[in-house]
Backbone as CSV, one residue per row, in Angstrom:
resi,resn,N_x,N_y,N_z,CA_x,CA_y,CA_z,C_x,C_y,C_z
1,MET,0.844,-1.200,0.000,0.000,0.000,0.000,0.881,1.251,0.000
2,ASP,0.589,2.181,-0.880,1.383,3.398,-0.983,1.192,4.270,0.247
3,VAL,2.293,4.904,0.670,2.247,5.827,1.796,1.744,7.182,1.312
4,ALA,0.843,7.804,2.071,0.337,9.134,1.702,1.475,10.144,1.706
5,ILE,1.453,11.070,0.760,2.456,12.129,0.738,2.339,12.963,2.012
6,VAL,1.114,13.283,2.386,0.843,14.024,3.624,-0.356,13.382,4.311
7,LYS,-0.260,13.214,5.619,-1.377,12.711,6.406,-1.503,13.564,7.662
8,VAL,-2.651,14.190,7.825,-2.927,15.036,8.994,-4.021,14.360,9.812
9,GLU,-3.722,14.086,11.086,-4.660,13.353,11.936,-5.054,14.167,13.162
10,ASN,-6.324,14.509,13.255,-6.884,15.154,14.456,-6.021,16.301,14.958
11,LEU,-5.615,17.154,14.039,-4.712,18.248,14.374,-5.459,19.356,15.124
12,SER,-4.924,19.729,16.290,-5.512,20.785,17.108,-4.392,21.644,17.673
13,HIS,-4.668,22.937,17.798,-3.663,23.819,18.401,-4.356,24.927,19.182
14,ARG,-3.770,25.222,20.337,-4.344,26.218,21.225,-3.315,27.303,21.530
15,TYR,-3.737,28.554,21.387,-2.940,29.692,21.821,-3.520,30.154,23.151
16,SER,-2.745,30.014,24.233,-3.245,30.350,25.569,-4.492,29.493,25.835
17,SER,-5.640,30.112,26.025,-6.853,29.334,26.318,-7.747,29.148,25.105
18,GLN,-7.352,29.721,23.965,-8.217,29.694,22.777,-7.702,28.706,21.744
19,TRP,-8.614,27.848,21.273,-8.248,26.884,20.236,-8.283,27.572,18.874
20,ALA,-7.162,27.507,18.159,-7.091,28.075,16.809,-7.644,27.095,15.784
21,ILE,-7.325,25.812,15.971,-7.872,24.752,15.112,-8.202,23.554,15.985
22,GLN,-9.171,22.758,15.543,-9.561,21.571,16.293,-9.923,20.430,15.341
23,ASP,-9.292,19.295,15.582,-9.619,18.033,14.884,-9.593,18.162,13.363
24,ILE,-8.520,18.754,12.853,-8.333,18.843,11.401,-7.702,17.543,10.916
25,SER,-8.338,16.880,9.957,-7.820,15.624,9.412,-8.000,15.602,7.898
26,PHE,-6.961,15.240,7.180,-7.064,15.011,5.734,-5.773,14.375,5.243
27,GLU,-5.814,13.850,4.030,-4.639,13.253,3.404,-4.422,13.865,2.030
28,ILE,-3.165,13.861,1.599,-2.813,14.210,0.223,-2.109,12.996,-0.350
29,ASN,-2.753,12.370,-1.316,-2.261,11.094,-1.839,-1.741,11.169,-3.266
30,GLN,-1.783,12.358,-3.862,-1.404,12.435,-5.269,-0.745,13.765,-5.573
31,THR,-0.087,13.808,-6.714,0.505,15.057,-7.170,-0.610,16.004,-7.615
32,GLY,-0.240,17.260,-7.849,-1.223,18.264,-8.229,-1.258,19.379,-7.201
33,VAL,-2.200,20.298,-7.387,-2.283,21.475,-6.520,-3.525,21.394,-5.639
34,LEU,-3.312,21.485,-4.341,-4.392,21.524,-3.367,-4.483,22.931,-2.798
35,GLY,-5.675,23.515,-2.845,-5.875,24.849,-2.294,-6.304,24.773,-0.846
36,LEU,-5.614,25.518,0.024,-6.002,25.622,1.430,-6.653,26.982,1.616
37,LEU,-7.967,26.972,1.830,-8.740,28.202,1.915,-9.173,28.497,3.343
38,GLY,-9.425,29.770,3.596,-9.959,30.169,4.887,-9.950,31.668,5.028
39,SER,-10.895,32.193,5.771,-10.932,33.628,6.040,-9.779,33.997,6.966
40,ASN,-9.531,35.292,7.119,-8.543,35.744,8.085,-8.959,35.294,9.476
41,GLY,-8.035,34.653,10.199,-8.327,34.180,11.539,-9.038,32.848,11.599
42,ALA,-9.204,32.193,10.437,-9.946,30.926,10.408,-9.135,29.747,10.922
43,GLY,-7.803,29.874,10.925,-6.932,28.774,11.328,-6.082,28.238,10.199
44,LYS,-6.211,28.863,9.030,-5.468,28.419,7.843,-3.950,28.524,8.055
45,SER,-3.489,29.670,8.533,-2.045,29.869,8.726,-1.492,28.960,9.819
46,THR,-2.273,28.751,10.870,-1.844,27.846,11.931,-1.642,26.439,11.380
47,THR,-2.604,25.971,10.610,-2.517,24.636,10.007,-1.301,24.533,9.105
48,MET,-1.103,25.531,8.251,0.015,25.529,7.316,1.354,25.538,8.052
49,ASN,1.469,26.365,9.095,2.731,26.461,9.831,3.059,25.169,10.573
50,ILE,2.043,24.491,11.077,2.277,23.193,11.723,2.736,22.169,10.693
51,MET,2.078,22.159,9.520,2.439,21.198,8.476,3.841,21.418,7.935
52,CYS,4.350,22.642,8.058,5.701,22.951,7.580,6.749,22.808,8.685
53,GLY,6.306,22.477,9.888,7.246,22.319,10.984,7.676,23.613,11.621
54,VAL,6.986,24.708,11.323,7.311,26.008,11.905,6.722,26.127,13.309
55,LEU,5.614,25.441,13.541,4.881,25.520,14.801,4.583,24.108,15.281
56,LYS,4.758,23.863,16.585,4.469,22.545,17.144,3.040,22.505,17.652
57,GLN,2.303,21.522,17.202,0.885,21.422,17.518,0.642,21.045,18.971
58,THR,-0.540,21.390,19.468,-0.955,20.980,20.809,-1.363,19.515,20.817
59,LYS,-2.112,19.106,19.818,-2.561,17.726,19.703,-2.520,17.296,18.242
60,GLY,-2.569,15.986,18.035,-2.653,15.450,16.684,-1.299,15.162,16.074
61,GLU,-1.340,14.622,14.855,-0.112,14.215,14.171,-0.108,14.675,12.720
62,VAL,1.091,14.947,12.221,1.312,15.222,10.804,2.405,14.282,10.322
63,TYR,2.114,13.547,9.262,3.104,12.651,8.666,3.428,13.148,7.258
64,ILE,4.707,13.273,6.966,5.162,13.654,5.631,5.895,12.466,5.037
65,ASN,5.334,11.907,3.986,5.896,10.700,3.354,6.079,9.586,4.391
66,GLY,5.130,9.488,5.323,5.148,8.442,6.332,5.979,8.742,7.565
67,VAL,6.629,9.905,7.606,7.499,10.270,8.727,6.767,11.253,9.638
68,SER,6.756,10.982,10.938,6.089,11.861,11.891,6.852,13.174,12.034
69,LEU,6.168,14.274,11.789,6.793,15.589,11.913,7.080,15.930,13.374
70,ARG,6.294,15.361,14.282,6.513,15.611,15.709,7.709,14.799,16.236
71,ASP,7.755,13.511,15.870,8.771,12.618,16.427,10.103,12.687,15.699
72,ASN,10.075,12.983,14.416,11.314,12.991,13.624,11.302,14.187,12.678
73,PRO,11.334,15.420,13.232,11.168,16.625,12.400,12.247,16.813,11.334
74,VAL,13.487,16.457,11.651,14.570,16.654,10.670,14.340,15.795,9.443
75,GLU,14.002,14.520,9.655,13.772,13.612,8.534,12.532,14.021,7.749
76,ALA,11.458,14.401,8.459,10.211,14.783,7.787,10.407,16.028,6.930
77,LYS,11.184,16.986,7.443,11.362,18.251,6.714,12.190,18.097,5.451
78,LYS,12.891,16.981,5.315,13.624,16.726,4.073,12.661,16.592,2.891
79,HIS,11.414,16.265,3.202,10.408,16.061,2.151,9.516,17.287,1.950
80,ILE,9.816,18.398,2.654,8.967,19.591,2.601,9.724,20.757,1.975
81,GLY,9.069,21.460,1.064,9.557,22.732,0.556,8.568,23.814,0.938
82,PHE,9.061,24.974,1.328,8.161,26.013,1.851,8.541,27.381,1.299
83,LEU,7.543,28.059,0.737,7.709,29.449,0.331,6.741,30.290,1.152
84,PRO,7.250,31.016,2.168,6.357,31.891,2.942,5.896,33.075,2.106
85,GLN,4.950,33.817,2.644,4.379,34.938,1.895,5.445,35.948,1.495
86,LYS,6.421,36.162,2.354,7.564,37.006,2.014,8.762,36.091,1.786
87,PRO,9.211,35.930,0.538,10.294,34.995,0.235,11.543,35.288,1.073
88,PRO,12.191,34.250,1.625,13.368,34.431,2.484,14.636,34.643,1.660
89,LEU,14.702,35.755,0.949,15.806,35.996,0.021,16.955,36.751,0.685
90,HIS,18.181,36.442,0.249,19.376,37.188,0.663,19.761,38.105,-0.494
91,LEU,19.456,39.368,-0.361,19.531,40.293,-1.494,20.943,40.544,-1.992
92,ASP,21.956,40.343,-1.146,23.331,40.647,-1.545,24.061,39.453,-2.143
93,LEU,23.384,38.324,-2.269,23.945,37.166,-2.958,23.437,37.145,-4.390
94,ASN,24.198,36.483,-5.272,23.626,36.267,-6.600,22.782,34.998,-6.572
95,VAL,22.106,34.712,-7.660,21.143,33.607,-7.694,21.814,32.270,-7.376
96,ASP,22.973,31.999,-7.992,23.682,30.741,-7.732,24.111,30.632,-6.276
97,GLU,24.645,31.716,-5.740,25.098,31.702,-4.353,23.936,31.430,-3.405
98,TYR,22.829,32.081,-3.666,21.662,31.924,-2.796,21.130,30.498,-2.829
99,LEU,20.949,29.940,-4.029,20.406,28.587,-4.128,21.378,27.543,-3.589
100,THR,22.687,27.780,-3.754,23.689,26.878,-3.168,23.582,26.886,-1.646
101,HIS,23.420,28.081,-1.088,23.227,28.230,0.360,21.976,27.470,0.817
102,CYS,20.886,27.614,0.071,19.636,26.931,0.429,19.788,25.413,0.346
103,ALA,20.530,24.944,-0.658,20.744,23.504,-0.806,21.517,22.937,0.383
104,TYR,22.531,23.679,0.855,23.261,23.255,2.055,22.319,23.178,3.257
105,LEU,21.475,24.200,3.409,20.537,24.217,4.532,19.567,23.045,4.465
106,ARG,19.265,22.594,3.251,18.314,21.509,3.063,18.984,20.138,3.049
107,SER,20.262,20.102,3.442,21.012,18.842,3.589,21.184,18.079,2.285
108,VAL,21.241,18.802,1.174,21.595,18.163,-0.088,23.068,17.768,-0.013
109,GLU,23.392,16.559,-0.441,24.786,16.113,-0.394,25.653,17.051,-1.217
110,PRO,26.817,17.452,-0.674,27.679,18.424,-1.370,27.953,18.078,-2.832
111,LYS,28.154,16.789,-3.130,28.479,16.406,-4.518,27.276,16.576,-5.448
112,HIS,26.066,16.726,-4.874,24.861,16.858,-5.697,24.324,18.292,-5.741
113,ILE,24.958,19.201,-5.015,24.407,20.550,-4.889,24.375,21.295,-6.217
114,LYS,25.457,21.247,-6.961,25.498,21.987,-8.235,24.383,21.517,-9.172
115,ALA,24.200,20.198,-9.280,23.150,19.658,-10.155,21.767,20.050,-9.638
116,ALA,21.597,20.041,-8.316,20.303,20.409,-7.729,19.970,21.863,-8.016
117,VAL,20.976,22.737,-7.909,20.777,24.160,-8.183,20.417,24.379,-9.650
118,GLU,21.129,23.708,-10.549,20.858,23.857,-11.980,19.449,23.372,-12.323
119,LYS,19.050,22.272,-11.715,17.720,21.716,-11.984,16.626,22.670,-11.511
120,ALA,16.805,23.253,-10.314,15.813,24.181,-9.775,15.721,25.444,-10.621
121,LYS,16.871,25.963,-11.062,16.890,27.164,-11.915,16.174,26.891,-13.233
122,ASP,16.459,25.730,-13.812,15.844,25.391,-15.095,14.325,25.268,-14.950
123,LYS,13.885,24.607,-13.884,12.457,24.409,-13.662,11.738,25.742,-13.494
124,CYS,12.399,26.699,-12.841,11.761,27.981,-12.529,12.078,29.079,-13.545
125,GLY,12.777,28.739,-14.622,13.024,29.703,-15.689,13.945,30.846,-15.316
126,ILE,14.978,30.565,-14.510,15.903,31.634,-14.088,17.358,31.281,-14.401
127,MET,17.583,30.388,-15.351,18.950,30.000,-15.719,19.778,31.202,-16.152
128,HIS,19.154,32.135,-16.875,19.888,33.276,-17.432,20.193,34.344,-16.389
129,PHE,19.757,34.133,-15.141,20.039,35.102,-14.080,21.006,34.538,-13.032
130,SER,21.770,33.512,-13.391,22.607,32.801,-12.423,23.529,33.721,-11.633
131,LYS,24.121,34.707,-12.290,25.112,35.572,-11.638,24.534,36.935,-11.248
132,ARG,23.250,37.106,-11.401,22.645,38.393,-11.060,22.354,38.469,-9.563
133,LEU,22.615,39.636,-8.970,22.282,39.837,-7.563,20.772,39.710,-7.367
134,VAL,20.390,39.080,-6.282,18.976,38.868,-6.002,18.228,40.194,-5.929
135,ARG,18.865,41.233,-5.360,18.195,42.522,-5.230,17.887,43.166,-6.581
136,ASN,18.563,42.737,-7.630,18.353,43.318,-8.958,17.341,42.550,-9.805
137,LEU,16.734,41.522,-9.230,15.675,40.795,-9.937,14.343,41.529,-9.776
138,SER,13.491,41.424,-10.776,12.141,41.987,-10.670,11.339,41.199,-9.641
139,GLY,10.184,41.730,-9.250,9.343,41.047,-8.275,8.944,39.655,-8.723
140,GLY,8.606,39.521,-10.015,8.207,38.223,-10.538,9.334,37.212,-10.492
141,TYR,10.553,37.650,-10.815,11.685,36.729,-10.804,12.175,36.456,-9.382
142,GLN,11.995,37.385,-8.477,12.282,37.084,-7.070,11.335,35.996,-6.563
143,GLN,10.092,36.050,-7.019,9.137,35.014,-6.615,9.517,33.673,-7.232
144,ARG,9.985,33.686,-8.469,10.462,32.450,-9.097,11.638,31.872,-8.310
145,LEU,12.528,32.753,-7.856,13.671,32.312,-7.063,13.201,31.735,-5.728
146,GLY,12.168,32.359,-5.150,11.603,31.829,-3.915,11.059,30.422,-4.101
147,ILE,10.426,30.178,-5.240,9.928,28.831,-5.532,11.095,27.875,-5.775
148,ALA,12.147,28.374,-6.434,13.326,27.527,-6.684,13.948,27.048,-5.382
149,GLN,14.033,27.938,-4.357,14.613,27.491,-3.086,13.709,26.462,-2.399
150,ALA,12.422,26.511,-2.695,11.496,25.565,-2.079,11.585,24.176,-2.700
151,ILE,12.139,24.075,-3.913,12.207,22.773,-4.588,13.635,22.306,-4.835
152,VAL,14.641,23.065,-4.362,16.028,22.744,-4.685,16.434,21.371,-4.154
153,HIS,15.801,20.904,-3.083,16.129,19.591,-2.505,15.162,18.505,-2.984
154,ASP,14.361,18.832,-4.010,13.436,17.893,-4.650,12.474,17.251,-3.655
155,PRO,11.714,18.080,-2.922,10.781,17.543,-1.921,9.539,16.937,-2.567
156,LYS,8.870,16.079,-1.803,7.627,15.476,-2.288,6.431,16.394,-2.053
157,PHE,6.590,17.349,-1.111,5.480,18.209,-0.700,5.982,19.649,-0.623
158,VAL,5.298,20.548,-1.349,5.688,21.960,-1.387,4.503,22.819,-0.946
159,VAL,4.759,23.736,-0.036,3.730,24.647,0.466,4.057,26.060,0.008
160,LEU,3.112,26.694,-0.663,3.283,28.049,-1.174,2.237,28.954,-0.533
161,ASP,2.703,29.960,0.201,1.800,30.869,0.904,1.625,32.145,0.089
162,GLU,0.448,32.323,-0.499,0.115,33.512,-1.303,1.215,33.812,-2.336
163,PRO,1.541,32.868,-3.236,2.687,33.052,-4.144,2.516,34.153,-5.185
164,THR,1.282,34.617,-5.436,1.085,35.676,-6.432,0.806,37.033,-5.794
165,ASN,0.923,37.117,-4.487,0.626,38.359,-3.780,1.574,39.481,-4.213
166,GLY,1.000,40.625,-4.624,1.801,41.789,-4.981,2.364,41.794,-6.388
167,LEU,2.011,40.798,-7.192,2.521,40.730,-8.555,1.549,41.371,-9.534
168,ASP,2.092,41.814,-10.695,1.205,42.392,-11.707,0.524,41.258,-12.481
169,PRO,-0.499,41.565,-13.290,-1.276,40.505,-13.958,-0.440,39.540,-14.789
170,ASN,0.552,40.054,-15.525,1.389,39.160,-16.324,2.216,38.226,-15.448
171,GLN,2.770,38.774,-14.363,3.557,37.963,-13.448,2.697,36.911,-12.760
172,ILE,1.444,37.268,-12.452,0.528,36.317,-11.826,0.310,35.108,-12.733
173,VAL,0.093,35.355,-14.025,-0.112,34.258,-14.979,1.132,33.379,-15.053
174,GLU,2.317,33.999,-15.066,3.571,33.245,-15.140,3.762,32.366,-13.912
175,ILE,3.525,32.916,-12.720,3.696,32.143,-11.489,2.646,31.040,-11.404
176,ARG,1.451,31.347,-11.835,0.374,30.342,-11.838,0.773,29.150,-12.703
177,ASN,1.321,29.413,-13.879,1.762,28.334,-14.769,2.927,27.558,-14.163
178,LEU,3.835,28.276,-13.496,4.974,27.624,-12.852,4.508,26.692,-11.739
179,VAL,3.541,27.145,-10.955,3.003,26.303,-9.875,2.433,25.007,-10.450
180,LYS,1.707,25.105,-11.553,1.151,23.911,-12.189,2.265,22.980,-12.685
181,GLU,3.341,23.568,-13.191,4.450,22.763,-13.705,5.142,21.981,-12.594
182,ILE,5.403,22.647,-11.455,6.109,21.938,-10.392,5.208,20.921,-9.704
183,ALA,3.888,21.062,-9.904,2.943,20.121,-9.301,2.754,18.865,-10.134
184,VAL,3.418,18.794,-11.281,3.293,17.605,-12.130,3.873,16.382,-11.430
185,ASP,4.993,16.556,-10.700,5.647,15.410,-10.077,5.784,15.537,-8.562
186,ARG,4.971,16.399,-7.948,4.948,16.513,-6.486,3.619,17.111,-6.054
187,ALA,3.311,16.989,-4.777,2.094,17.594,-4.233,2.399,19.030,-3.821
188,VAL,1.549,19.949,-4.238,1.711,21.362,-3.895,0.471,21.825,-3.142
189,MET,0.679,22.462,-2.001,-0.433,23.067,-1.268,-0.323,24.576,-1.400
190,LEU,-1.373,25.183,-1.933,-1.421,26.621,-2.181,-2.331,27.264,-1.149
191,SER,-1.755,28.071,-0.286,-2.540,28.759,0.730,-2.873,30.160,0.224
192,THR,-4.166,30.450,0.110,-4.559,31.744,-0.445,-5.991,32.080,-0.050
193,HIS,-6.332,33.348,-0.154,-7.728,33.763,0.004,-8.235,34.384,-1.291
194,ILE,-7.415,34.338,-2.355,-7.792,34.903,-3.655,-8.512,33.820,-4.450
195,LEU,-9.824,33.917,-4.508,-10.627,32.839,-5.082,-10.351,32.566,-6.565
196,PRO,-10.172,33.593,-7.412,-9.843,33.284,-8.807,-8.544,32.494,-8.948
197,GLU,-7.602,32.710,-8.038,-6.344,31.966,-8.066,-6.596,30.488,-7.805
198,VAL,-7.493,30.219,-6.882,-7.878,28.842,-6.574,-8.511,28.188,-7.794
199,GLN,-9.431,28.895,-8.422,-10.165,28.359,-9.560,-9.234,28.042,-10.726
200,MET,-8.224,28.880,-10.942,-7.333,28.725,-12.088,-6.218,27.716,-11.837
201,THR,-5.942,27.382,-10.579,-4.734,26.620,-10.263,-4.994,25.275,-9.613
202,CYS,-6.016,25.161,-8.784,-6.139,24.018,-7.874,-6.966,22.863,-8.445
203,ASP,-6.585,21.655,-8.033,-7.330,20.440,-8.359,-8.226,20.025,-7.193
204,GLN,-7.712,20.218,-5.981,-8.410,19.837,-4.762,-8.543,21.060,-3.850
205,ILE,-9.547,21.043,-2.962,-9.776,22.147,-2.033,-9.939,21.597,-0.616
206,ARG,-9.285,22.260,0.334,-9.569,22.059,1.754,-9.837,23.451,2.322
207,MET,-10.970,23.607,3.018,-11.329,24.912,3.555,-11.522,24.813,5.054
208,ILE,-10.868,25.719,5.777,-10.955,25.776,7.233,-11.683,27.057,7.629
209,GLU,-12.616,26.933,8.530,-13.345,28.099,9.020,-13.611,27.912,10.506
210,SER,-13.312,28.956,11.282,-13.485,28.918,12.748,-12.781,27.717,13.367
211,GLY,-11.628,27.376,12.780,-10.808,26.307,13.334,-11.208,24.906,12.954
212,HIS,-12.232,24.750,12.099,-12.724,23.423,11.718,-12.710,23.270,10.197
213,MET,-12.513,22.045,9.755,-12.594,21.757,8.330,-14.050,21.792,7.900
214,VAL,-14.373,22.681,6.947,-15.766,22.803,6.502,-15.957,22.292,5.075
215,PHE,-14.860,22.029,4.375,-14.992,21.468,3.025,-13.728,20.711,2.669
216,ALA,-13.902,19.547,2.055,-12.784,18.765,1.519,-13.287,18.061,0.272
217,GLY,-12.736,18.405,-0.884,-13.190,17.796,-2.126,-12.450,18.350,-3.320
218,THR,-12.943,18.009,-4.497,-12.321,18.476,-5.731,-12.782,19.894,-6.062
219,MET,-12.097,20.507,-7.021,-12.492,21.839,-7.472,-13.899,21.799,-8.048
220,ASP,-14.231,20.752,-8.782,-15.578,20.634,-9.348,-16.632,20.526,-8.250
221,GLU,-16.320,19.758,-7.209,-17.263,19.627,-6.096,-17.443,20.952,-5.370
222,PHE,-16.361,21.709,-5.274,-16.450,23.034,-4.651,-17.324,23.954,-5.496
223,ASN,-17.097,23.944,-6.811,-17.887,24.787,-7.716,-19.368,24.464,-7.658
224,ASN,-19.674,23.198,-7.387,-21.071,22.760,-7.386,-21.617,22.542,-5.979
225,TYR,-20.942,23.135,-4.993,-21.375,22.949,-3.597,-22.801,23.458,-3.402
226,ILE,-23.098,24.601,-4.013,-24.470,25.122,-3.990,-25.139,24.714,-5.302
227,LYS,-26.190,23.930,-5.207,-26.846,23.455,-6.417,-27.501,24.622,-7.156
228,PRO,-27.355,24.654,-8.483,-27.980,25.742,-9.245,-29.496,25.706,-9.133
229,ASP,-30.111,26.892,-9.164,-31.577,26.957,-9.093,-32.143,27.896,-10.151
230,SER,-31.332,28.213,-11.179,-31.834,29.072,-12.253,-31.100,28.770,-13.547
231,LEU,-31.762,29.064,-14.639,-31.121,28.973,-15.950,-31.576,30.148,-16.797
232,VAL,-30.738,30.510,-17.760,-31.038,31.646,-18.631,-31.299,31.117,-20.032
233,VAL,-32.389,31.598,-20.635,-32.750,31.147,-21.974,-32.887,32.348,-22.913
234,LEU,-32.580,32.095,-24.182,-32.762,33.091,-25.239,-33.661,32.474,-26.295
235,MET,-34.761,33.181,-26.636,-35.741,32.654,-27.588,-36.046,33.696,-28.649
236,ASP,-36.129,33.259,-29.903,-36.448,34.178,-30.993,-37.923,34.586,-30.985
237,ALA,-38.787,33.686,-30.542,-40.230,33.985,-30.483,-40.716,33.689,-29.065
238,PRO,-40.291,34.499,-28.106,-40.561,34.179,-26.691,-42.041,34.257,-26.350
239,PRO,-42.468,33.418,-25.398,-43.854,33.435,-24.937,-44.024,34.472,-23.822
240,SER,-45.181,34.516,-23.244,-45.409,35.378,-22.089,-44.755,34.759,-20.848
241,GLU,-44.565,35.565,-19.819,-43.983,35.056,-18.578,-44.883,33.988,-17.963
242,ASN,-46.188,34.148,-18.110,-47.114,33.154,-17.557,-46.955,31.795,-18.230
243,GLU,-46.711,31.810,-19.546,-46.507,30.549,-20.258,-45.224,29.854,-19.789
244,LEU,-44.182,30.652,-19.571,-42.924,30.075,-19.063,-43.108,29.530,-17.646
245,ARG,-43.875,30.262,-16.849,-44.106,29.862,-15.468,-44.926,28.563,-15.405
246,ALA,-45.635,28.252,-16.491,-46.471,27.046,-16.526,-45.663,25.770,-16.785
247,ILE,-44.376,25.924,-17.152,-43.535,24.744,-17.359,-43.335,24.047,-16.014
248,PRO,-43.562,22.734,-15.916,-43.400,22.015,-14.640,-42.004,22.227,-14.042
249,GLY,-41.955,22.641,-12.783,-40.690,22.868,-12.088,-40.253,24.316,-12.048
250,ILE,-40.787,25.160,-12.945,-40.432,26.582,-12.967,-41.257,27.303,-11.902
251,VAL,-40.554,28.053,-11.031,-41.251,28.742,-9.927,-41.141,30.261,-10.031
252,GLY,-40.338,30.757,-10.961,-40.196,32.201,-11.126,-39.578,32.544,-12.465
253,VAL,-39.932,33.706,-12.988,-39.436,34.146,-14.296,-39.003,35.593,-14.198
254,GLU,-37.788,35.896,-14.697,-37.306,37.276,-14.801,-37.100,37.596,-16.270
255,ASN,-37.661,38.722,-16.726,-37.464,39.173,-18.097,-36.208,40.026,-18.140
256,LEU,-35.107,39.475,-18.689,-33.825,40.186,-18.718,-33.751,41.154,-19.896
257,THR,-34.190,40.702,-21.060,-34.320,41.555,-22.252,-35.597,41.103,-22.953
258,ASN,-35.829,41.615,-24.154,-37.037,41.225,-24.883,-37.100,39.727,-25.162
259,LYS,-35.921,39.126,-25.345,-35.897,37.711,-25.736,-35.159,36.811,-24.743
260,ARG,-34.594,37.399,-23.707,-33.793,36.627,-22.749,-34.478,36.616,-21.380
261,PHE,-34.574,35.409,-20.775,-35.265,35.249,-19.497,-34.395,34.441,-18.533
262,ARG,-34.538,34.740,-17.264,-33.974,33.877,-16.214,-35.121,33.087,-15.608
263,LEU,-34.993,31.773,-15.642,-36.028,30.894,-15.128,-35.548,30.262,-13.824
264,HIS,-36.274,30.466,-12.744,-35.945,29.857,-11.454,-36.735,28.564,-11.303
265,PHE,-36.055,27.525,-10.816,-36.726,26.236,-10.676,-36.519,25.677,-9.276
266,ASP,-37.351,24.715,-8.900,-37.268,24.116,-7.567,-36.883,22.641,-7.616
267,THR,-36.562,22.157,-8.806,-36.112,20.774,-8.952,-35.172,20.674,-10.140
268,MET,-34.135,19.816,-9.997,-33.198,19.605,-11.103,-33.689,18.508,-12.042
269,ASP,-34.853,17.945,-11.759,-35.350,16.782,-12.492,-35.643,17.128,-13.946
270,ALA,-34.622,16.945,-14.810,-34.765,17.145,-16.260,-35.344,18.511,-16.600
271,ILE,-34.970,19.541,-15.849,-35.569,20.855,-16.065,-35.216,21.424,-17.436
272,SER,-33.957,21.215,-17.876,-33.561,21.720,-19.194,-34.370,21.052,-20.303
273,GLU,-34.558,19.728,-20.171,-35.325,18.994,-21.169,-36.774,19.487,-21.229
274,LYS,-37.339,19.812,-20.076,-38.726,20.305,-20.038,-38.857,21.648,-20.750
275,VAL,-37.859,22.523,-20.547,-37.889,23.828,-21.224,-37.737,23.640,-22.734
276,ILE,-36.833,22.746,-23.136,-36.618,22.490,-24.570,-37.880,21.909,-25.205
277,GLU,-38.501,20.942,-24.531,-39.725,20.329,-25.057,-40.843,21.352,-25.209
278,ALA,-40.975,22.249,-24.219,-42.024,23.272,-24.294,-41.765,24.228,-25.447
279,SER,-40.472,24.560,-25.659,-40.129,25.477,-26.746,-40.445,24.858,-28.104
280,VAL,-40.086,23.589,-28.271,-40.348,22.897,-29.547,-41.853,22.787,-29.784
281,ALA,-42.598,22.423,-28.761,-44.042,22.209,-28.908,-44.787,23.500,-29.227
282,ASN,-44.249,24.630,-28.731,-44.970,25.899,-28.884,-44.320,26.869,-29.865
283,GLY,-43.238,26.425,-30.518,-42.609,27.271,-31.533,-41.938,28.514,-30.979
284,TRP,-41.285,28.391,-29.783,-40.632,29.561,-29.182,-39.239,29.809,-29.764
285,HIS,-38.717,28.856,-30.522,-37.402,28.979,-31.181,-36.283,29.266,-30.165
286,LEU,-36.078,28.303,-29.282,-35.018,28.403,-28.270,-33.650,28.430,-28.953
287,GLN,-32.840,29.448,-28.642,-31.506,29.596,-29.223,-30.391,29.238,-28.235
288,GLU,-30.590,29.590,-26.964,-29.573,29.318,-25.935,-30.271,28.884,-24.652
289,ILE,-29.597,27.994,-23.918,-30.052,27.635,-22.574,-28.814,27.350,-21.733
290,ASN,-28.643,28.077,-20.637,-27.449,27.961,-19.803,-27.826,27.864,-18.329
291,MET,-27.332,26.804,-17.675,-27.520,26.663,-16.236,-26.601,27.655,-15.524
292,GLU,-27.136,28.379,-14.542,-26.337,29.352,-13.790,-25.768,28.703,-12.530
293,LYS,-24.434,28.805,-12.382,-23.778,28.304,-11.182,-23.512,29.453,-10.224
294,SER,-23.414,29.136,-8.957,-23.068,30.150,-7.958,-21.617,30.564,-8.137
295,SER,-21.327,31.824,-7.882,-19.947,32.307,-7.974,-19.129,31.755,-6.819
296,LEU,-17.789,31.775,-6.979,-16.906,31.326,-5.907,-17.117,32.142,-4.640
297,ASP,-17.380,33.446,-4.804,-17.610,34.296,-3.635,-18.820,33.824,-2.839
298,VAL,-19.874,33.457,-3.539,-21.092,32.998,-2.876,-20.839,31.676,-2.153
299,ILE,-20.120,30.757,-2.821,-19.809,29.463,-2.206,-18.936,29.659,-0.970
300,PHE,-17.915,30.513,-1.093,-17.021,30.795,0.035,-17.814,31.356,1.204
301,ALA,-18.718,32.296,0.910,-19.534,32.904,1.964,-20.450,31.881,2.613
302,LYS,-21.020,30.990,1.802,-21.898,29.960,2.336,-21.155,29.035,3.294
303,LEU,-19.959,28.617,2.887,-19.173,27.706,3.719,-18.667,28.367,4.983
304,SER,-18.373,29.670,4.881,-17.822,30.380,6.035,-18.905,31.001,6.919
305,GLY,-20.166,30.839,6.491,-21.265,31.357,7.299,-21.403,32.862,7.267
306,LYS,-20.848,33.482,6.213,-20.929,34.944,6.107,-21.949,35.324,5.061
307,LYS,-22.464,36.560,5.157,-23.429,37.055,4.200,-22.740,37.930,3.167
308,ILE,-23.229,37.840,1.928,-22.739,38.709,0.856,-23.758,39.810,0.629
309,ASN,-23.287,41.055,0.648,-24.213,42.168,0.437,-24.631,42.256,-1.011
């Protein structure tokens, strides 16, 4: 039986008398990008810091590649790469010097350090900046270097905390693509509160709210957490609102334009087929029919128990 890349069991942590997280449990068994979501103060950062070995938990266990982070932290951390929100860069070193330093810190064997540095630079697209001072790199390339230090020891598990924070739109797209590339052969956990970033990057979602896990599933399951209850139709010869309301399952009609309507329904039972059949039977000339999904903001608010104005 394969060992999970990451296994979190009943993880709990208390600051003074207040519990930050309680009974958090999940596994990461495959490569790809997992999004760790949560509002400010939800317990997301506490969970991430414990999983990276930065903070020692009050209760529970974290295993990295089968190694207990509590009992054998040095061995477990060999399998972890971490990019905090502010990259730990040494501005007065050049790129090669910095990554060589990081490789030593990560216990890469001296005879393998040069190859490890070259591999990390190539993966992150910074080969041509080998001799450039870190302080002279742009924000986007400093972030690439931050990711390179997180993978220089070829870990099985990489944690990235808000990796696109403060970048311009072009740099965001570049880093997003890089994250997907490094996740091809390792598990990556992306900690963020930027919902479009989650949608564009992640395969799996874990969401923590008020210290408890409130969602664990795929991106598709997250997108469909709130079942749709409306669809939009476009008809060349539209009927009256009363005729549309007479379709079985339709409970409300909004006239968006002369030919476009939003139809609210109370059952998913073949509702699209019923609208299509009614259109064909009555000559309404249906041109478009689209099921409306809830936005990520609405889903996030629903899971976190907050209201959207």
